N, C-alpha and C positions, 0 to 999 in steps of 0.2 A: 679666652672668651668664656664667660660664665653661662652655665645652663640653668634654666629655671624649670622646675617641675610644675606642670599646670593641669587643670581638669577642664574639659570642654563642656558645653551645655548638655551634651548627650551622656556625659559621665566618663568619657575616655580619659585616662591619665597618660601623659607623655611629657617628655622634656623638650624644650625649645631653646635654641641659642639666642634667638631674638625675641625679647618680650618688650615691645615698644613702650617707651615713656614709663618705665617701671618706677621712676622717682616722682612722677606727677600724681601726688596723693589726692588732689582736689578733683580729679577725674574719676576716682573710684578704682577698685582693683581689677575690673574687667577690661579685656582688650580683645580685638579681633585677630585671630591667628588661624592659619589653615591646619585643621586637624588631620593627621596622617591616617586615622581610621575612618573618619567620615568623608574625607577628601573634599571638604567644604570649609569656607570661612565660618568659624564658630566663635562665640563669645567664650573666653577662657579666663579663669582666675587661678592665681598661684595656690599650690597645695602646701599646707603646713606639714613639714616633715617631722617625725618623731625623733628625738635625740635619745640615743641608747648609751 
């Protein structure tokens, strides 16, 4: 299972195993996922990771 690093609307960064409809580009990058820090459903977007 692939994990995706995401940032919630409050700015918390975490990884999630389920990033729903990741391939659906026409819907935009944001999805609703439960943030472990906020403990609420938040709009999240994938974080671009730096390559070293």
